[in-house]
N, C-alpha and C positions, 0 to 999 in steps of 0.2 A: 393621550397616553402619557403617563408620567415617566420620569426618568427611571424610576425603579422598575416599572413594568417593561420598559425598553431593554433594560439590562437583563432582566429575567428572561424575556423573550429571546434575546440574542444568545444568552448562555444556554438556553434550552435547545435552540437551533444548532448551536455548535456541538452540544453533547449528543444530540440525536444523529447529526451528521457523522460524528466520530464513531459512534456505535455502529451505524450502518456501514461505514467504511471498513471497520474491523470484520463485520459479518461477511461482507462481499469478498474481502481478502481471504477469509477462511474457505468460502465456497470456491474461489479461484484456485487456491492451493489444493483443495480436494479434487477438483477437476484435472489439474495438472498431474497429480499423483495417479489418477485413474488412467489418463491417456499416455503419460510419459514415464510411468513408474517402472517400466521393464528394464532389464539389464542388457546392455549391448555386448558385442563379442568379447571385449577386453575386460568385462566384469564391471564396467563403469555404468552407473545408472544414467539413463537419458535425462532424467530430471536434474541431476547434478550438473550435467553438461549445460543444460539450459540456464541454471542459476549462475554458473561460472561465466557464461557469455553475457548474461544480463547485468552482472554486477557493475561493470564500468559505466555503461550508459545510465544506469539508475543512479549511481553515485554522482555523476555529472549533473543529472537533472535535479537531484536533491540539493546540490550545492547552489545551483542557479536559483531554485525556488526559495530556499532558505535565505540566500543572499538578498533576493528581492524583498522578501518579507522583513528582513532585518533593516534594510535601507528605508523602508516605508515608514 
């Protein structure tokens, strides 16, 4: 396999993985909306509460992952 073929193969794998990740994220969000889309007693959407609680751990995870990728 030549260098050009390896680059094309890697780029294709990266593109397909990214597309699949986006599609699965959309499916996840649709399922969350279906299960947690209701409104609680105070008029706050349950899904909004989930996203607010998930923001800090997700931000910390992204900082660690992007930091590791940047250091590599």
